[in-house]
C-alpha positions as CSV (number, residue, x, y, z in Angstrom):
1,M,102.7,92.1,60.1
2,F,106.2,92.2,58.8
3,A,108.3,89.8,60.7
4,A,107.6,88.6,64.2
5,G,110.2,86.3,66.1
6,G,112.4,86.1,69.1
7,T,114.3,84.0,72.2
8,G,112.9,81.6,74.6
9,N,112.4,85.2,76.8
10,H,111.1,88.1,74.4
11,V,109.6,88.4,71.5
12,H,109.8,91.3,68.4
13,V,106.9,91.8,66.3
14,A,107.8,94.3,63.4
15,T,104.0,95.7,62.5
16,T,102.4,98.9,61.2
17,A,99.6,100.5,63.3
18,K,96.7,103.0,62.8
19,P,97.3,106.1,64.3
20,T,94.1,105.6,66.2
21,I,95.2,102.5,68.0
22,S,97.3,103.1,71.0
23,M,100.7,101.6,71.5
24,S,98.7,99.8,74.9
25,D,95.5,98.9,73.1
26,L,97.9,96.9,70.4
27,V,100.2,95.0,72.6
28,R,97.2,94.2,74.6
29,T,95.6,92.7,71.4
30,I,98.7,91.0,70.3
31,K,99.5,89.1,73.9
32,T,95.5,87.9,74.4
33,N,95.4,86.9,70.8
34,S,98.8,85.0,71.1
35,S,98.3,83.6,74.4
36,R,94.8,82.1,73.2
37,W,96.5,80.2,70.4
38,I,99.0,79.1,72.7
39,H,96.6,77.9,75.5
40,E,94.7,76.2,73.1
41,T,97.3,74.6,70.4
42,L,100.1,73.8,73.2
43,P,98.6,72.3,76.3
44,E,102.1,71.5,77.6
45,L,102.4,75.3,77.6
46,A,99.3,75.8,79.7
47,L,101.5,77.7,82.6
48,F,102.7,80.1,79.6
49,H,101.6,84.2,80.1
50,W,103.4,87.3,79.0
51,Q,105.1,89.4,81.2
52,D,103.1,92.7,82.5
53,G,105.5,95.2,80.8
54,Y,106.8,95.8,77.3
55,A,109.0,98.0,75.0
56,A,108.1,100.0,72.4
57,F,110.0,101.8,69.7
58,S,108.5,103.1,66.2
59,V,111.0,103.1,63.1
60,S,110.8,104.3,60.0
61,S,109.7,102.4,57.0
62,S,113.1,102.9,55.2
63,A,114.2,101.1,58.2
64,M,111.8,98.2,58.5
65,P,113.8,95.8,56.2
66,K,116.8,95.8,58.3
67,V,114.4,95.2,61.5
68,V,112.9,92.1,59.8
69,A,116.7,91.0,59.3
70,Y,117.4,91.8,62.8
71,I,114.5,90.0,64.2
72,R,114.7,86.8,62.2
73,G,118.7,86.6,63.6
74,Q,117.1,86.6,66.9
75,A,119.4,83.4,68.3
76,E,122.4,84.8,66.8
77,H,122.0,88.1,67.7
78,H,121.8,87.4,71.3
79,R,124.9,84.9,71.3
80,E,127.0,88.5,71.6
81,M,124.6,90.6,73.8
82,T,121.8,89.4,76.4
83,F,118.2,90.5,75.7
84,E,118.5,92.2,79.0
85,E,121.6,93.8,78.5
86,E,120.7,94.9,75.1
87,L,117.3,96.4,76.0
88,V,119.0,98.8,78.8
89,L,121.5,100.1,76.0
90,L,118.9,101.0,74.0
91,L,117.4,102.8,76.8
92,K,120.2,104.5,77.4
93,K,121.2,105.4,73.6
94,H,117.8,107.2,73.6
95,G,117.7,109.1,76.8
96,I,114.1,107.2,77.6
97,D,114.2,107.1,81.3
98,Y,113.3,103.9,83.0
99,D,113.4,102.1,86.6
100,E,115.3,98.3,86.9
101,R,112.7,97.1,89.2
102,Y,110.2,97.6,86.4
103,V,111.5,96.5,83.5
104,F,112.1,93.1,83.9
105,D,109.1,91.4,85.6
């Protein structure tokens, strides 16, 4: 993992994965292990749970320093644009079809 971080309503993870691991398996593993850690370490967050969905984007290794800087600057970045606005902008920019009923749960 290169970086992980976010704000109160989302988390970004920059990592590599072997091509034999599906994205859904990777996300499930991250959510499962982080949920276990949160519940064992922070009992005041007993009601914590991940949303069902996720978004995943691939980037070239040469872009990783920029992605890491972006993740580390989430609080500042989202003062100008909400996470929801940014995700919809990215989906539209890259021509990804989506249904808003299922993007944010």
